[in-house]
C-alpha positions in Angstrom: 0.0 0.0 0.0 1.3 3.5 -0.9 2.5 5.6 2.1 -0.1 8.4 1.5 -3.0 5.9 1.1 -1.9 4.0 4.2 -1.8 7.2 6.3 -5.2 8.4 5.0 -6.8 4.9 5.7 -5.3 4.8 9.2 -6.6 8.3 9.9 -10.1 7.3 8.7 -10.0 4.0 10.7 -9.1 5.9 13.9 -12.0 8.2 13.3 -14.3 5.2 12.7 -13.0 3.6 15.9 -14.2 6.6 17.8 -17.5 6.5 16.1 -17.9 2.8 17.1 -17.1 3.7 20.7 -19.7 6.4 20.5 -22.2 3.9 19.3 -21.5 1.6 22.2 -22.0 4.5 24.5 -25.3 5.3 22.9 -26.5 1.7 23.3 -25.3 1.7 26.9 -27.2 4.9 27.6 -30.4 3.6 25.9 -30.4 6.3 23.3 -33.3 6.4 20.8 -33.1 3.5 18.3 -33.3 5.6 15.2 -30.4 7.7 16.4 -28.3 4.5 16.9 -29.3 3.2 13.5 -28.4 6.5 11.9 -24.9 6.4 13.4 -24.5 2.7 12.4 -25.2 3.9 8.8 -22.6 6.6 9.1 -20.0 4.0 10.3 -20.8 1.7 7.4 -20.5 4.5 4.9 -17.1 5.5 6.4 -15.9 1.9 6.2 -17.0 1.7 2.6 -14.9 4.8 1.8 -11.8 3.1 3.4 -12.6 0.0 1.4 -12.8 1.9 -1.8 -9.5 3.7 -1.1 -7.7 0.3 -0.4 -9.2 -1.2 -3.6 -8.2 1.8 -5.6 -4.6 1.5 -4.3 -4.6 -2.2 -5.0 -5.6 -1.7 -8.6 -3.2 1.2 -9.1 -0.3 -0.8 -7.9 -0.7 -4.6 -7.5 -3.0 -5.1 -10.6 -1.1 -2.5 -12.6 2.2 -4.3 -11.7 0.8 -7.6 -12.8 -0.3 -6.1 -16.2 3.1 -4.4 -16.7 5.0 -7.6 -15.9 3.6 -9.5 -18.8 3.1 -12.6 -16.7 -0.2 -13.9 -18.0 -0.8 -16.2 -15.0 -0.2 -13.4 -12.5 -2.5 -11.1 -14.5 -5.3 -13.7 -14.4 -4.8 -14.3 -10.7 -4.9 -10.5 -9.9 -8.0 -10.0 -12.0 -9.8 -13.1 -10.5 -8.9 -12.0 -7.0 -10.3 -8.5 -7.7 -13.5 -9.9 -9.2 -13.9 -12.2 -6.1 -13.5 -9.3 -3.7 -15.8 -7.1 -5.6 -18.5 -9.8 -5.6 -18.1 -10.3 -1.9 -18.3 -6.6 -1.1 -21.4 -6.0 -3.3 -23.5 -8.4 -1.1 
């Protein structure tokens, strides 16, 4: 993973960690269910953004490297791996 991407992802993940702790506190305090669900939705959206950033980095470096290498087997592996992960994340 590229240094800038890694730093950005870690920053977002630390923020998400705080959001999750806030969610636990909301549940402990018996906060209104819709407010809890709204915050859960915000956490899920934030995680999706991190996921997109990691996938973007993977394509820009790992998949691109496989394509540039000319290694057909590696290219097929990287594309299959990417398709598998995209299928899993779209569920």
